[in-house]
CHARMM internal coordinates of N, CA and C (Angstrom, degrees):
IC EDIT
DIST 1 N 1 CA 1.4488
DIST 1 CA 1 C 1.5327
ANGL 1 N 1 CA 1 C 110.09
DIST 1 C 2 N 1.3187
ANGL 1 CA 1 C 2 N 117.32
DIHE 1 N 1 CA 1 C 2 N -40.92
DIST 2 N 2 CA 1.4582
ANGL 1 C 2 N 2 CA 121.32
DIHE 1 CA 1 C 2 N 2 CA -179.65
DIST 2 CA 2 C 1.5230
ANGL 2 N 2 CA 2 C 111.31
DIHE 1 C 2 N 2 CA 2 C -65.09
DIST 2 C 3 N 1.3233
ANGL 2 CA 2 C 3 N 117.87
DIHE 2 N 2 CA 2 C 3 N -37.02
DIST 3 N 3 CA 1.4546
ANGL 2 C 3 N 3 CA 121.98
DIHE 2 CA 2 C 3 N 3 CA -179.84
DIST 3 CA 3 C 1.5138
ANGL 3 N 3 CA 3 C 110.75
DIHE 2 C 3 N 3 CA 3 C -62.70
DIST 3 C 4 N 1.3188
ANGL 3 CA 3 C 4 N 117.57
DIHE 3 N 3 CA 3 C 4 N -41.93
DIST 4 N 4 CA 1.4544
ANGL 3 C 4 N 4 CA 121.33
DIHE 3 CA 3 C 4 N 4 CA -179.72
DIST 4 CA 4 C 1.5326
ANGL 4 N 4 CA 4 C 110.30
DIHE 3 C 4 N 4 CA 4 C -63.38
DIST 4 C 5 N 1.3009
ANGL 4 CA 4 C 5 N 118.53
DIHE 4 N 4 CA 4 C 5 N -43.05
DIST 5 N 5 CA 1.4575
ANGL 4 C 5 N 5 CA 122.70
DIHE 4 CA 4 C 5 N 5 CA 179.68
DIST 5 CA 5 C 1.5209
ANGL 5 N 5 CA 5 C 110.37
DIHE 4 C 5 N 5 CA 5 C -63.63
DIST 5 C 6 N 1.3216
ANGL 5 CA 5 C 6 N 117.33
DIHE 5 N 5 CA 5 C 6 N -42.01
DIST 6 N 6 CA 1.4554
ANGL 5 C 6 N 6 CA 121.40
DIHE 5 CA 5 C 6 N 6 CA 178.90
DIST 6 CA 6 C 1.5225
ANGL 6 N 6 CA 6 C 110.70
DIHE 5 C 6 N 6 CA 6 C -64.31
DIST 6 C 7 N 1.3188
ANGL 6 CA 6 C 7 N 117.73
DIHE 6 N 6 CA 6 C 7 N -42.34
DIST 7 N 7 CA 1.4560
ANGL 6 C 7 N 7 CA 121.98
DIHE 6 CA 6 C 7 N 7 CA 179.17
DIST 7 CA 7 C 1.5201
ANGL 7 N 7 CA 7 C 110.96
DIHE 6 C 7 N 7 CA 7 C -64.18
DIST 7 C 8 N 1.3263
ANGL 7 CA 7 C 8 N 116.88
DIHE 7 N 7 CA 7 C 8 N -43.23
DIST 8 N 8 CA 1.4566
ANGL 7 C 8 N 8 CA 120.78
DIHE 7 CA 7 C 8 N 8 CA 178.40
DIST 8 CA 8 C 1.5229
ANGL 8 N 8 CA 8 C 110.77
DIHE 7 C 8 N 8 CA 8 C -63.04
DIST 8 C 9 N 1.3185
ANGL 8 CA 8 C 9 N 117.37
DIHE 8 N 8 CA 8 C 9 N -40.83
DIST 9 N 9 CA 1.4537
ANGL 8 C 9 N 9 CA 120.92
DIHE 8 CA 8 C 9 N 9 CA 179.09
DIST 9 CA 9 C 1.5211
ANGL 9 N 9 CA 9 C 111.06
DIHE 8 C 9 N 9 CA 9 C -64.97
DIST 9 C 10 N 1.3271
ANGL 9 CA 9 C 10 N 116.84
DIHE 9 N 9 CA 9 C 10 N -40.44
DIST 10 N 10 CA 1.4655
ANGL 9 C 10 N 10 CA 120.43
DIHE 9 CA 9 C 10 N 10 CA 178.86
DIST 10 CA 10 C 1.5185
ANGL 10 N 10 CA 10 C 110.84
DIHE 9 C 10 N 10 CA 10 C -65.47
DIST 10 C 11 N 1.3264
ANGL 10 CA 10 C 11 N 117.26
DIHE 10 N 10 CA 10 C 11 N -41.24
DIST 11 N 11 CA 1.4590
ANGL 10 C 11 N 11 CA 120.92
DIHE 10 CA 10 C 11 N 11 CA 178.48
DIST 11 CA 11 C 1.5187
ANGL 11 N 11 CA 11 C 110.05
DIHE 10 C 11 N 11 CA 11 C -64.07
DIST 11 C 12 N 1.3061
ANGL 11 CA 11 C 12 N 117.02
DIHE 11 N 11 CA 11 C 12 N -44.80
DIST 12 N 12 CA 1.4544
ANGL 11 C 12 N 12 CA 121.58
DIHE 11 CA 11 C 12 N 12 CA 179.79
DIST 12 CA 12 C 1.5243
ANGL 12 N 12 CA 12 C 110.78
DIHE 11 C 12 N 12 CA 12 C -62.23
DIST 12 C 13 N 1.3300
ANGL 12 CA 12 C 13 N 117.38
DIHE 12 N 12 CA 12 C 13 N -42.15
DIST 13 N 13 CA 1.4587
ANGL 12 C 13 N 13 CA 121.21
DIHE 12 CA 12 C 13 N 13 CA 179.28
DIST 13 CA 13 C 1.5237
ANGL 13 N 13 CA 13 C 111.15
DIHE 12 C 13 N 13 CA 13 C -64.83
DIST 13 C 14 N 1.3262
ANGL 13 CA 13 C 14 N 117.46
DIHE 13 N 13 CA 13 C 14 N -41.30
DIST 14 N 14 CA 1.4590
ANGL 13 C 14 N 14 CA 119.36
DIHE 13 CA 13 C 14 N 14 CA -179.31
DIST 14 CA 14 C 1.5194
ANGL 14 N 14 CA 14 C 110.93
DIHE 13 C 14 N 14 CA 14 C -68.62
DIST 14 C 15 N 1.3280
ANGL 14 CA 14 C 15 N 118.21
DIHE 14 N 14 CA 14 C 15 N -35.58
DIST 15 N 15 CA 1.4560
ANGL 14 C 15 N 15 CA 120.65
DIHE 14 CA 14 C 15 N 15 CA 176.59
DIST 15 CA 15 C 1.5224
ANGL 15 N 15 CA 15 C 110.47
DIHE 14 C 15 N 15 CA 15 C -65.35
DIST 15 C 16 N 1.3133
ANGL 15 CA 15 C 16 N 117.62
DIHE 15 N 15 CA 15 C 16 N -40.09
DIST 16 N 16 CA 1.4601
ANGL 15 C 16 N 16 CA 121.05
DIHE 15 CA 15 C 16 N 16 CA 178.94
DIST 16 CA 16 C 1.5201
ANGL 16 N 16 CA 16 C 111.15
DIHE 15 C 16 N 16 CA 16 C -67.39
DIST 16 C 17 N 1.3217
ANGL 16 CA 16 C 17 N 117.79
DIHE 16 N 16 CA 16 C 17 N -33.26
DIST 17 N 17 CA 1.4602
ANGL 16 C 17 N 17 CA 121.22
DIHE 16 CA 16 C 17 N 17 CA 178.22
DIST 17 CA 17 C 1.5293
ANGL 17 N 17 CA 17 C 111.24
DIHE 16 C 17 N 17 CA 17 C -67.30
DIST 17 C 18 N 1.3276
ANGL 17 CA 17 C 18 N 117.74
DIHE 17 N 17 CA 17 C 18 N -28.31
DIST 18 N 18 CA 1.4516
ANGL 17 C 18 N 18 CA 121.51
DIHE 17 CA 17 C 18 N 18 CA -177.25
DIST 18 CA 18 C 1.5224
ANGL 18 N 18 CA 18 C 112.19
DIHE 17 C 18 N 18 CA 18 C -80.00
DIST 18 C 19 N 1.2885
ANGL 18 CA 18 C 19 N 118.33
DIHE 18 N 18 CA 18 C 19 N -29.47
DIST 19 N 19 CA 1.4592
ANGL 18 C 19 N 19 CA 121.32
DIHE 18 CA 18 C 19 N 19 CA -174.95
DIST 19 CA 19 C 1.5284
ANGL 19 N 19 CA 19 C 114.19
DIHE 18 C 19 N 19 CA 19 C -62.31
DIST 19 C 20 N 1.3325
ANGL 19 CA 19 C 20 N 120.22
DIHE 19 N 19 CA 19 C 20 N -43.53
DIST 20 N 20 CA 1.4694
ANGL 19 C 20 N 20 CA 118.67
DIHE 19 CA 19 C 20 N 20 CA -178.92
DIST 20 CA 20 C 1.5277
ANGL 20 N 20 CA 20 C 113.19
DIHE 19 C 20 N 20 CA 20 C -59.54
DIST 20 C 21 N 1.3178
ANGL 20 CA 20 C 21 N 117.84
DIHE 20 N 20 CA 20 C 21 N -36.94
DIST 21 N 21 CA 1.4760
ANGL 20 C 21 N 21 CA 119.66
DIHE 20 CA 20 C 21 N 21 CA 179.78
DIST 21 CA 21 C 1.5220
ANGL 21 N 21 CA 21 C 110.27
DIHE 20 C 21 N 21 CA 21 C -65.98
DIST 21 C 22 N 1.3220
ANGL 21 CA 21 C 22 N 117.32
DIHE 21 N 21 CA 21 C 22 N -45.12
DIST 22 N 22 CA 1.4588
ANGL 21 C 22 N 22 CA 120.80
DIHE 21 CA 21 C 22 N 22 CA 179.02
DIST 22 CA 22 C 1.5277
ANGL 22 N 22 CA 22 C 110.19
DIHE 21 C 22 N 22 CA 22 C -63.88
DIST 22 C 23 N 1.3026
ANGL 22 CA 22 C 23 N 116.48
DIHE 22 N 22 CA 22 C 23 N -42.02
DIST 23 N 23 CA 1.4670
ANGL 22 C 23 N 23 CA 121.10
DIHE 22 CA 22 C 23 N 23 CA 179.33
DIST 23 CA 23 C 1.5296
ANGL 23 N 23 CA 23 C 110.71
DIHE 22 C 23 N 23 CA 23 C -62.86
DIST 23 C 24 N 1.3198
ANGL 23 CA 23 C 24 N 116.40
DIHE 23 N 23 CA 23 C 24 N -42.68
DIST 24 N 24 CA 1.4645
ANGL 23 C 24 N 24 CA 120.46
DIHE 23 CA 23 C 24 N 24 CA -179.99
DIST 24 CA 24 C 1.5202
ANGL 24 N 24 CA 24 C 111.33
DIHE 23 C 24 N 24 CA 24 C -62.79
DIST 24 C 25 N 1.3218
ANGL 24 CA 24 C 25 N 116.88
DIHE 24 N 24 CA 24 C 25 N -46.75
DIST 25 N 25 CA 1.4664
ANGL 24 C 25 N 25 CA 119.80
DIHE 24 CA 24 C 25 N 25 CA 179.15
DIST 25 CA 25 C 1.5240
ANGL 25 N 25 CA 25 C 111.28
DIHE 24 C 25 N 25 CA 25 C -62.22
DIST 25 C 26 N 1.3221
ANGL 25 CA 25 C 26 N 117.19
DIHE 25 N 25 CA 25 C 26 N -39.16
DIST 26 N 26 CA 1.4554
ANGL 25 C 26 N 26 CA 121.45
DIHE 25 CA 25 C 26 N 26 CA 178.54
DIST 26 CA 26 C 1.5315
ANGL 26 N 26 CA 26 C 111.03
DIHE 25 C 26 N 26 CA 26 C -64.75
DIST 26 C 27 N 1.3203
ANGL 26 CA 26 C 27 N 116.23
DIHE 26 N 26 CA 26 C 27 N -44.81
DIST 27 N 27 CA 1.4638
ANGL 26 C 27 N 27 CA 120.21
DIHE 26 CA 26 C 27 N 27 CA 178.46
DIST 27 CA 27 C 1.5228
ANGL 27 N 27 CA 27 C 111.23
DIHE 26 C 27 N 27 CA 27 C -63.50
DIST 27 C 28 N 1.3041
ANGL 27 CA 27 C 28 N 117.33
DIHE 27 N 27 CA 27 C 28 N -42.07
DIST 28 N 28 CA 1.4646
ANGL 27 C 28 N 28 CA 120.20
DIHE 27 CA 27 C 28 N 28 CA 179.82
DIST 28 CA 28 C 1.5293
ANGL 28 N 28 CA 28 C 110.75
DIHE 27 C 28 N 28 CA 28 C -62.44
DIST 28 C 29 N 1.3321
ANGL 28 CA 28 C 29 N 116.20
DIHE 28 N 28 CA 28 C 29 N -39.50
DIST 29 N 29 CA 1.4708
ANGL 28 C 29 N 29 CA 119.77
DIHE 28 CA 28 C 29 N 29 CA 176.87
DIST 29 CA 29 C 1.5299
ANGL 29 N 29 CA 29 C 110.15
DIHE 28 C 29 N 29 CA 29 C -64.14
DIST 29 C 30 N 1.3136
ANGL 29 CA 29 C 30 N 117.46
DIHE 29 N 29 CA 29 C 30 N -43.71
DIST 30 N 30 CA 1.4672
ANGL 29 C 30 N 30 CA 121.33
DIHE 29 CA 29 C 30 N 30 CA 179.85
DIST 30 CA 30 C 1.5184
ANGL 30 N 30 CA 30 C 111.62
DIHE 29 C 30 N 30 CA 30 C -63.09
DIST 30 C 31 N 1.3193
ANGL 30 CA 30 C 31 N 116.31
DIHE 30 N 30 CA 30 C 31 N -44.24
DIST 31 N 31 CA 1.4645
ANGL 30 C 31 N 31 CA 119.98
DIHE 30 CA 30 C 31 N 31 CA 179.11
DIST 31 CA 31 C 1.5226
ANGL 31 N 31 CA 31 C 111.31
DIHE 30 C 31 N 31 CA 31 C -65.48
DIST 31 C 32 N 1.3057
ANGL 31 CA 31 C 32 N 117.11
DIHE 31 N 31 CA 31 C 32 N -35.68
DIST 32 N 32 CA 1.4613
ANGL 31 C 32 N 32 CA 120.89
DIHE 31 CA 31 C 32 N 32 CA 177.92
DIST 32 CA 32 C 1.5252
ANGL 32 N 32 CA 32 C 111.11
DIHE 31 C 32 N 32 CA 32 C -65.37
DIST 32 C 33 N 1.3222
ANGL 32 CA 32 C 33 N 116.71
DIHE 32 N 32 CA 32 C 33 N -40.93
DIST 33 N 33 CA 1.4713
ANGL 32 C 33 N 33 CA 120.42
DIHE 32 CA 32 C 33 N 33 CA 177.10
DIST 33 CA 33 C 1.5219
ANGL 33 N 33 CA 33 C 109.65
DIHE 32 C 33 N 33 CA 33 C -63.79
DIST 33 C 34 N 1.3327
ANGL 33 CA 33 C 34 N 116.88
DIHE 33 N 33 CA 33 C 34 N -43.99
DIST 34 N 34 CA 1.4654
ANGL 33 C 34 N 34 CA 120.78
DIHE 33 CA 33 C 34 N 34 CA 179.80
DIST 34 CA 34 C 1.5251
ANGL 34 N 34 CA 34 C 111.45
DIHE 33 C 34 N 34 CA 34 C -61.30
DIST 34 C 35 N 1.3188
ANGL 34 CA 34 C 35 N 116.91
DIHE 34 N 34 CA 34 C 35 N -32.49
DIST 35 N 35 CA 1.4641
ANGL 34 C 35 N 35 CA 121.53
DIHE 34 CA 34 C 35 N 35 CA 179.37
DIST 35 CA 35 C 1.5252
ANGL 35 N 35 CA 35 C 112.17
DIHE 34 C 35 N 35 CA 35 C -85.24
DIST 35 C 36 N 1.3283
ANGL 35 CA 35 C 36 N 117.02
DIHE 35 N 35 CA 35 C 36 N -2.66
DIST 36 N 36 CA 1.4632
ANGL 35 C 36 N 36 CA 120.31
DIHE 35 CA 35 C 36 N 36 CA 179.97
DIST 36 CA 36 C 1.5149
ANGL 36 N 36 CA 36 C 113.70
DIHE 35 C 36 N 36 CA 36 C 83.22
DIST 36 C 37 N 1.3150
ANGL 36 CA 36 C 37 N 116.89
DIHE 36 N 36 CA 36 C 37 N 11.22
DIST 37 N 37 CA 1.4683
ANGL 36 C 37 N 37 CA 121.63
DIHE 36 CA 36 C 37 N 37 CA -179.52
DIST 37 CA 37 C 1.5266
ANGL 37 N 37 CA 37 C 109.60
DIHE 36 C 37 N 37 CA 37 C -95.45
DIST 37 C 38 N 1.3223
ANGL 37 CA 37 C 38 N 116.30
DIHE 37 N 37 CA 37 C 38 N 76.95
DIST 38 N 38 CA 1.4581
ANGL 37 C 38 N 38 CA 120.29
DIHE 37 CA 37 C 38 N 38 CA -175.03
DIST 38 CA 38 C 1.5225
ANGL 38 N 38 CA 38 C 112.73
DIHE 37 C 38 N 38 CA 38 C -68.02
DIST 38 C 39 N 1.3228
ANGL 38 CA 38 C 39 N 117.73
DIHE 38 N 38 CA 38 C 39 N -34.03
DIST 39 N 39 CA 1.4727
ANGL 38 C 39 N 39 CA 119.96
DIHE 38 CA 38 C 39 N 39 CA 178.30
DIST 39 CA 39 C 1.5232
ANGL 39 N 39 CA 39 C 110.73
DIHE 38 C 39 N 39 CA 39 C -65.03
DIST 39 C 40 N 1.3199
ANGL 39 CA 39 C 40 N 116.64
DIHE 39 N 39 CA 39 C 40 N -40.85
DIST 40 N 40 CA 1.4650
ANGL 39 C 40 N 40 CA 120.10
DIHE 39 CA 39 C 40 N 40 CA 178.12
DIST 40 CA 40 C 1.5329
ANGL 40 N 40 CA 40 C 109.99
DIHE 39 C 40 N 40 CA 40 C -65.44
DIST 40 C 41 N 1.3407
ANGL 40 CA 40 C 41 N 116.55
DIHE 40 N 40 CA 40 C 41 N -42.34
DIST 41 N 41 CA 1.4616
ANGL 40 C 41 N 41 CA 120.41
DIHE 40 CA 40 C 41 N 41 CA 178.94
DIST 41 CA 41 C 1.5229
ANGL 41 N 41 CA 41 C 110.37
DIHE 40 C 41 N 41 CA 41 C -61.15
DIST 41 C 42 N 1.3164
ANGL 41 CA 41 C 42 N 116.11
DIHE 41 N 41 CA 41 C 42 N -41.26
DIST 42 N 42 CA 1.4640
ANGL 41 C 42 N 42 CA 120.33
DIHE 41 CA 41 C 42 N 42 CA 177.87
DIST 42 CA 42 C 1.5253
ANGL 42 N 42 CA 42 C 110.75
DIHE 41 C 42 N 42 CA 42 C -60.50
DIST 42 C 43 N 1.3148
ANGL 42 CA 42 C 43 N 116.66
DIHE 42 N 42 CA 42 C 43 N -42.19
DIST 43 N 43 CA 1.4590
ANGL 42 C 43 N 43 CA 120.80
DIHE 42 CA 42 C 43 N 43 CA 178.32
DIST 43 CA 43 C 1.5203
ANGL 43 N 43 CA 43 C 112.41
DIHE 42 C 43 N 43 CA 43 C -61.51
DIST 43 C 44 N 1.3413
ANGL 43 CA 43 C 44 N 116.84
DIHE 43 N 43 CA 43 C 44 N -44.04
DIST 44 N 44 CA 1.4627
ANGL 43 C 44 N 44 CA 120.14
DIHE 43 CA 43 C 44 N 44 CA 178.46
DIST 44 CA 44 C 1.5256
ANGL 44 N 44 CA 44 C 111.26
DIHE 43 C 44 N 44 CA 44 C -64.21
DIST 44 C 45 N 1.3366
ANGL 44 CA 44 C 45 N 116.53
DIHE 44 N 44 CA 44 C 45 N -41.02
DIST 45 N 45 CA 1.4635
ANGL 44 C 45 N 45 CA 119.09
DIHE 44 CA 44 C 45 N 45 CA 179.92
DIST 45 CA 45 C 1.5180
ANGL 45 N 45 CA 45 C 111.98
DIHE 44 C 45 N 45 CA 45 C -67.90
DIST 45 C 46 N 1.3200
ANGL 45 CA 45 C 46 N 117.01
DIHE 45 N 45 CA 45 C 46 N -37.23
DIST 46 N 46 CA 1.4662
ANGL 45 C 46 N 46 CA 119.80
DIHE 45 CA 45 C 46 N 46 CA 176.35
DIST 46 CA 46 C 1.5198
ANGL 46 N 46 CA 46 C 111.09
DIHE 45 C 46 N 46 CA 46 C -66.43
DIST 46 C 47 N 1.3275
ANGL 46 CA 46 C 47 N 116.32
DIHE 46 N 46 CA 46 C 47 N -39.37
DIST 47 N 47 CA 1.4652
ANGL 46 C 47 N 47 CA 119.64
DIHE 46 CA 46 C 47 N 47 CA 176.87
DIST 47 CA 47 C 1.5252
ANGL 47 N 47 CA 47 C 110.53
DIHE 46 C 47 N 47 CA 47 C -64.35
DIST 47 C 48 N 1.3329
ANGL 47 CA 47 C 48 N 117.05
DIHE 47 N 47 CA 47 C 48 N -40.00
DIST 48 N 48 CA 1.4643
ANGL 47 C 48 N 48 CA 121.22
DIHE 47 CA 47 C 48 N 48 CA 177.60
DIST 48 CA 48 C 1.5204
ANGL 48 N 48 CA 48 C 110.52
DIHE 47 C 48 N 48 CA 48 C -63.38
DIST 48 C 49 N 1.3145
ANGL 48 CA 48 C 49 N 116.84
DIHE 48 N 48 CA 48 C 49 N -43.55
DIST 49 N 49 CA 1.4589
ANGL 48 C 49 N 49 CA 120.86
DIHE 48 CA 48 C 49 N 49 CA 179.21
DIST 49 CA 49 C 1.5255
ANGL 49 N 49 CA 49 C 111.22
DIHE 48 C 49 N 49 CA 49 C -62.68
DIST 49 C 50 N 1.3259
ANGL 49 CA 49 C 50 N 116.47
DIHE 49 N 49 CA 49 C 50 N -46.90
DIST 50 N 50 CA 1.4653
ANGL 49 C 50 N 50 CA 120.34
DIHE 49 CA 49 C 50 N 50 CA 179.01
DIST 50 CA 50 C 1.5213
ANGL 50 N 50 CA 50 C 111.16
DIHE 49 C 50 N 50 CA 50 C -63.57
DIST 50 C 51 N 1.3162
ANGL 50 CA 50 C 51 N 116.77
DIHE 50 N 50 CA 50 C 51 N -40.73
DIST 51 N 51 CA 1.4591
ANGL 50 C 51 N 51 CA 120.15
DIHE 50 CA 50 C 51 N 51 CA -179.71
DIST 51 CA 51 C 1.5283
ANGL 51 N 51 CA 51 C 110.68
DIHE 50 C 51 N 51 CA 51 C -65.31
DIST 51 C 52 N 1.3429
ANGL 51 CA 51 C 52 N 116.83
DIHE 51 N 51 CA 51 C 52 N -41.10
DIST 52 N 52 CA 1.4716
ANGL 51 C 52 N 52 CA 119.91
DIHE 51 CA 51 C 52 N 52 CA 178.25
DIST 52 CA 52 C 1.5306
ANGL 52 N 52 CA 52 C 111.09
DIHE 51 C 52 N 52 CA 52 C -64.97
DIST 52 C 53 N 1.3191
ANGL 52 CA 52 C 53 N 116.66
DIHE 52 N 52 CA 52 C 53 N -37.23
DIST 53 N 53 CA 1.4636
ANGL 52 C 53 N 53 CA 120.35
DIHE 52 CA 52 C 53 N 53 CA -177.11
DIST 53 CA 53 C 1.5204
ANGL 53 N 53 CA 53 C 112.28
DIHE 52 C 53 N 53 CA 53 C -77.74
DIST 53 C 54 N 1.3250
ANGL 53 CA 53 C 54 N 117.51
DIHE 53 N 53 CA 53 C 54 N -37.96
DIST 54 N 54 CA 1.4647
ANGL 53 C 54 N 54 CA 120.18
DIHE 53 CA 53 C 54 N 54 CA -170.53
DIST 54 CA 54 C 1.5200
ANGL 54 N 54 CA 54 C 113.97
DIHE 53 C 54 N 54 CA 54 C -125.23
DIST 54 C 55 N 1.3039
ANGL 54 CA 54 C 55 N 119.24
DIHE 54 N 54 CA 54 C 55 N 0.89
DIST 55 N 55 CA 1.4612
ANGL 54 C 55 N 55 CA 122.55
DIHE 54 CA 54 C 55 N 55 CA -172.46
DIST 55 CA 55 C 1.5062
ANGL 55 N 55 CA 55 C 115.65
DIHE 54 C 55 N 55 CA 55 C -63.51
DIST 55 C 56 N 1.3280
ANGL 55 CA 55 C 56 N 117.99
DIHE 55 N 55 CA 55 C 56 N -30.03
DIST 56 N 56 CA 1.4534
ANGL 55 C 56 N 56 CA 119.54
DIHE 55 CA 55 C 56 N 56 CA -175.64
DIST 56 CA 56 C 1.5190
ANGL 56 N 56 CA 56 C 112.83
DIHE 55 C 56 N 56 CA 56 C -94.86
DIST 56 C 57 N 1.3209
ANGL 56 CA 56 C 57 N 117.51
DIHE 56 N 56 CA 56 C 57 N 5.18
DIST 57 N 57 CA 1.4647
ANGL 56 C 57 N 57 CA 120.88
DIHE 56 CA 56 C 57 N 57 CA -178.88
DIST 57 CA 57 C 1.5204
ANGL 57 N 57 CA 57 C 110.56
DIHE 56 C 57 N 57 CA 57 C -96.86
DIST 57 C 58 N 1.3020
ANGL 57 CA 57 C 58 N 115.07
DIHE 57 N 57 CA 57 C 58 N 159.82
DIST 58 N 58 CA 1.4579
ANGL 57 C 58 N 58 CA 121.01
DIHE 57 CA 57 C 58 N 58 CA 173.18
DIST 58 CA 58 C 1.5260
ANGL 58 N 58 CA 58 C 108.14
DIHE 57 C 58 N 58 CA 58 C -72.99
DIST 58 C 59 N 1.3259
ANGL 58 CA 58 C 59 N 119.79
DIHE 58 N 58 CA 58 C 59 N 151.50
DIST 59 N 59 CA 1.4674
ANGL 58 C 59 N 59 CA 121.37
DIHE 58 CA 58 C 59 N 59 CA 179.95
DIST 59 CA 59 C 1.5278
ANGL 59 N 59 CA 59 C 112.92
DIHE 58 C 59 N 59 CA 59 C -56.80
DIST 59 C 60 N 1.3347
ANGL 59 CA 59 C 60 N 117.40
DIHE 59 N 59 CA 59 C 60 N -35.80
DIST 60 N 60 CA 1.4653
ANGL 59 C 60 N 60 CA 120.51
DIHE 59 CA 59 C 60 N 60 CA -178.85
DIST 60 CA 60 C 1.5233
ANGL 60 N 60 CA 60 C 112.00
DIHE 59 C 60 N 60 CA 60 C -77.41
DIST 60 C 61 N 1.3309
ANGL 60 CA 60 C 61 N 117.72
DIHE 60 N 60 CA 60 C 61 N -18.95
DIST 61 N 61 CA 1.4619
ANGL 60 C 61 N 61 CA 120.82
DIHE 60 CA 60 C 61 N 61 CA -177.72
DIST 61 CA 61 C 1.5245
ANGL 61 N 61 CA 61 C 111.81
DIHE 60 C 61 N 61 CA 61 C -72.10
DIST 61 C 62 N 1.3253
ANGL 61 CA 61 C 62 N 118.03
DIHE 61 N 61 CA 61 C 62 N -24.30
DIST 62 N 62 CA 1.4592
ANGL 61 C 62 N 62 CA 121.35
DIHE 61 CA 61 C 62 N 62 CA -179.40
DIST 62 CA 62 C 1.5303
ANGL 62 N 62 CA 62 C 111.61
DIHE 61 C 62 N 62 CA 62 C -74.34
DIST 62 C 63 N 1.3341
ANGL 62 CA 62 C 63 N 116.93
DIHE 62 N 62 CA 62 C 63 N -26.07
DIST 63 N 63 CA 1.4700
ANGL 62 C 63 N 63 CA 120.92
DIHE 62 CA 62 C 63 N 63 CA 179.50
DIST 63 CA 63 C 1.5215
ANGL 63 N 63 CA 63 C 110.06
DIHE 62 C 63 N 63 CA 63 C -84.04
DIST 63 C 64 N 1.3216
ANGL 63 CA 63 C 64 N 116.38
DIHE 63 N 63 CA 63 C 64 N 136.82
DIST 64 N 64 CA 1.4718
ANGL 63 C 64 N 64 CA 118.29
DIHE 63 CA 63 C 64 N 64 CA 179.40
DIST 64 CA 64 C 1.5281
ANGL 64 N 64 CA 64 C 111.48
DIHE 63 C 64 N 64 CA 64 C -67.80
DIST 64 C 65 N 1.3171
ANGL 64 CA 64 C 65 N 115.96
DIHE 64 N 64 CA 64 C 65 N 146.11
DIST 65 N 65 CA 1.4551
ANGL 64 C 65 N 65 CA 121.12
DIHE 64 CA 64 C 65 N 65 CA 178.78
DIST 65 CA 65 C 1.5315
ANGL 65 N 65 CA 65 C 109.06
DIHE 64 C 65 N 65 CA 65 C -75.91
DIST 65 C 66 N 1.3301
ANGL 65 CA 65 C 66 N 116.90
DIHE 65 N 65 CA 65 C 66 N 140.73
DIST 66 N 66 CA 1.4612
ANGL 65 C 66 N 66 CA 122.31
DIHE 65 CA 65 C 66 N 66 CA -179.79
DIST 66 CA 66 C 1.5305
ANGL 66 N 66 CA 66 C 108.12
DIHE 65 C 66 N 66 CA 66 C -112.34
DIST 66 C 67 N 1.3233
ANGL 66 CA 66 C 67 N 115.81
DIHE 66 N 66 CA 66 C 67 N 130.96
DIST 67 N 67 CA 1.4656
ANGL 66 C 67 N 67 CA 120.11
DIHE 66 CA 66 C 67 N 67 CA 178.20
DIST 67 CA 67 C 1.5341
ANGL 67 N 67 CA 67 C 109.95
DIHE 66 C 67 N 67 CA 67 C -70.17
DIST 67 C 68 N 1.3108
ANGL 67 CA 67 C 68 N 117.85
DIHE 67 N 67 CA 67 C 68 N 149.54
DIST 68 N 68 CA 1.4602
ANGL 67 C 68 N 68 CA 121.62
DIHE 67 CA 67 C 68 N 68 CA -178.35
DIST 68 CA 68 C 1.5325
ANGL 68 N 68 CA 68 C 112.76
DIHE 67 C 68 N 68 CA 68 C -66.35
DIST 68 C 69 N 1.3094
ANGL 68 CA 68 C 69 N 118.38
DIHE 68 N 68 CA 68 C 69 N -34.22
DIST 69 N 69 CA 1.4586
ANGL 68 C 69 N 69 CA 120.65
DIHE 68 CA 68 C 69 N 69 CA -175.74
DIST 69 CA 69 C 1.5149
ANGL 69 N 69 CA 69 C 114.24
DIHE 68 C 69 N 69 CA 69 C -83.99
DIST 69 C 70 N 1.3329
ANGL 69 CA 69 C 70 N 119.58
DIHE 69 N 69 CA 69 C 70 N -7.74
DIST 70 N 70 CA 1.4420
ANGL 69 C 70 N 70 CA 120.15
DIHE 69 CA 69 C 70 N 70 CA -170.40
DIST 70 CA 70 C 1.4228
ANGL 70 N 70 CA 70 C 115.07
DIHE 69 C 70 N 70 CA 70 C -108.60
END
COOR INIT
IC SEED 1 N 1 CA 1 C
IC BUILD
C-alpha cells in the first residue's frame, strides 16, 4: 500500500514540474504575438510542441536503433 502512494506522489510531482515549462513557453508565444513578433511566437510554439512530444524521453530514445548487421 505504501509503494502505491509513493508512486502516485512521484507521478504527481513530475507532472507538476512539467507544467511551468509548458506555461512559460505558451506565455512567451502569446507575448510575442502581442508584440507583433510572429517569427518569435512560431519558435516558442515549435519548441513547446517538440517538448511535449519528446520532452520526457531520453536523448538516445529519439534516435532509431540500428541493427549491428545492417
